[in-house]
VOKOLDREN-166654 format. One record per residue (C-alpha): residue number from 0; residue in three letters; x, y, z. Coordinates in pm, 1 decimal. Layout:
BEGIN
i:aa:u:v:w
NUM:Ala:X:Y:Z
...
***
This chain:
BEGIN
i:aa:u:v:w
0:Unk:-689.4:15211.1:-15925.1
1:Unk:-706.8:14838.5:-15990.5
2:Unk:-934.1:14630.4:-15770.5
3:Unk:-763.9:14405.2:-15516.6
4:Unk:-727.6:14072.3:-15694.0
5:Unk:-628.9:13731.8:-15564.3
6:Unk:-496.7:13477.2:-15811.6
7:Unk:-561.1:13127.2:-15686.9
8:Unk:-359.8:12843.0:-15839.4
9:Unk:-414.4:12468.6:-15793.6
10:Unk:-668.0:12398.1:-15520.0
11:Unk:-787.9:12049.0:-15619.3
12:Unk:-942.3:11985.0:-15277.0
13:Unk:-1299.8:12120.0:-15296.5
14:Unk:-1335.0:12155.7:-14918.7
15:Unk:-1010.1:12352.7:-14896.1
16:Unk:-1127.4:12572.8:-15184.0
17:Unk:-1458.2:12642.8:-15009.7
18:Unk:-1275.5:12743.8:-14689.4
19:Unk:-1052.4:12982.7:-14884.0
20:Unk:-1349.6:13133.4:-15069.2
21:Unk:-1553.6:13177.9:-14750.5
22:Unk:-1258.4:13339.8:-14572.2
23:Unk:-1204.6:13592.9:-14850.5
24:Unk:-1568.8:13661.3:-14938.5
25:Unk:-1625.9:13929.2:-14668.7
26:Unk:-1324.8:14127.8:-14791.5
27:Unk:-1490.3:14207.7:-15128.3
28:Unk:-1179.1:14129.8:-15327.6
29:Unk:-1175.6:13980.7:-15675.8
30:Unk:-1092.6:13610.8:-15662.2
31:Unk:-964.2:13460.5:-15985.4
32:Unk:-929.5:13084.8:-16017.2
33:Unk:-643.3:13041.6:-16261.8
34:Unk:-695.2:12741.8:-16486.7
35:Unk:-403.9:12517.1:-16575.9
36:Unk:-432.9:12615.5:-16943.3
37:Unk:-347.0:12974.3:-16836.9
38:Unk:-22.9:12879.6:-16658.2
39:Unk:196.6:13011.9:-16944.0
40:Unk:50.2:13360.7:-16903.8
41:Unk:249.1:13617.7:-16704.0
42:Unk:104.8:13692.6:-16359.1
43:Unk:42.2:14052.6:-16464.6
44:Unk:-181.3:13936.5:-16749.8
45:Unk:-373.2:13704.9:-16515.1
46:Unk:-417.2:13989.6:-16264.6
47:Unk:-558.2:14218.2:-16534.6
48:Unk:-282.5:14478.3:-16568.2
49:Unk:-391.6:14686.0:-16866.7
50:Unk:-61.4:14703.3:-17053.9
51:Unk:47.2:14345.8:-16979.3
52:Unk:129.1:14148.6:-17291.7
53:Unk:-30.4:13801.8:-17313.2
54:Unk:186.1:13501.4:-17401.5
55:Unk:132.5:13327.2:-17734.2
56:Unk:38.5:12964.5:-17779.7
57:Unk:-106.0:12707.0:-17543.3
58:Unk:11.4:12571.9:-17211.4
59:Unk:160.8:12225.1:-17240.2
60:Unk:313.1:12186.4:-16894.2
61:Unk:212.4:12026.4:-16567.4
62:Unk:0.1:12126.7:-16269.1
63:Unk:164.7:12307.7:-15977.5
64:Unk:275.7:12075.3:-15695.4
65:Unk:83.5:12276.1:-15434.9
66:Unk:-158.5:12563.7:-15391.0
67:Unk:-23.3:12911.1:-15469.8
68:Unk:-186.6:13244.6:-15394.6
69:Unk:-82.0:13574.5:-15552.4
70:Unk:-211.2:13905.9:-15414.2
71:Unk:-235.3:14191.3:-15664.9
72:Unk:-308.0:14561.6:-15596.7
73:Unk:-334.0:14519.4:-15216.8
74:Unk:-229.9:14787.0:-14969.9
75:Unk:-68.0:14665.8:-14647.3
76:Unk:-386.7:14691.7:-14444.0
77:Unk:-596.7:14492.4:-14689.5
78:Unk:-319.1:14235.9:-14732.3
79:Unk:-293.0:14185.0:-14357.0
80:Unk:-671.0:14134.3:-14339.3
81:Unk:-659.6:13877.3:-14618.9
82:Unk:-366.3:13690.2:-14462.3
83:Unk:-540.4:13682.7:-14123.1
84:Unk:-863.5:13557.1:-14282.4
85:Unk:-676.9:13278.8:-14463.3
86:Unk:-495.6:13180.1:-14143.9
87:Unk:-828.7:13150.3:-13959.9
88:Unk:-1002.7:12975.2:-14250.6
89:Unk:-905.2:12621.1:-14152.8
90:Unk:-776.1:12561.4:-14506.9
91:Unk:-447.8:12446.5:-14354.6
92:Unk:-101.2:12587.8:-14415.6
93:Unk:-69.9:12786.9:-14739.0
94:Unk:306.0:12844.2:-14756.1
95:Unk:319.5:12953.2:-15120.2
96:Unk:196.2:13312.0:-15119.8
97:Unk:330.0:13608.3:-15313.5
98:Unk:249.3:13972.9:-15372.9
99:Unk:247.4:14089.1:-15735.4
100:Unk:549.6:14315.7:-15795.9
101:Unk:700.2:14505.3:-16090.5
102:Unk:946.4:14214.1:-16118.3
103:Unk:727.3:13905.9:-16082.4
104:Unk:441.4:14040.2:-16296.3
105:Unk:638.2:13902.6:-16593.7
106:Unk:675.4:13554.3:-16441.4
107:Unk:462.5:13250.0:-16511.4
108:Unk:292.2:13044.6:-16240.5
109:Unk:574.8:12787.8:-16236.7
110:Unk:847.6:13053.0:-16222.0
111:Unk:677.0:13219.3:-15928.0
112:Unk:617.8:12887.7:-15751.6
113:Unk:983.1:12786.6:-15795.6
114:Unk:1095.8:13114.9:-15639.5
115:Unk:854.6:13080.0:-15345.2
116:Unk:967.7:12721.1:-15290.9
117:Unk:1331.4:12833.8:-15282.4
118:Unk:1248.2:13105.3:-15027.5
119:Unk:1036.8:12865.4:-14821.4
120:Unk:1313.7:12602.3:-14812.1
121:Unk:1571.2:12866.5:-14720.0
122:Unk:1357.7:12971.8:-14420.1
123:Unk:1267.9:12620.5:-14307.0
124:Unk:1543.6:12458.5:-14100.8
***
């Protein structure tokens, strides 16, 4: 099976990044820092799904407006551990989190972020 992988998008604050890394380090998961030039690649490609088809060309868009975290190949127990560790990390609120699914594995970073933002706004009164 694929190793638990966390895709980390847009953490410009070095201190926040360190807190996230330290929180996740004991869990022995793979942490991938996604560079902006990879933002046109589908999430499945970034996560390392074997049959995922990479996008052509170069990324010419913008940075994400906020940090986004995508969890790939996690079972519920491991996911709950990771979420609890992040909550305790002191990195502050991280509202934009997703689990890789058969649907969103084809999305780009910005498509996923837009969907999470919609969900977040729908839940926030």
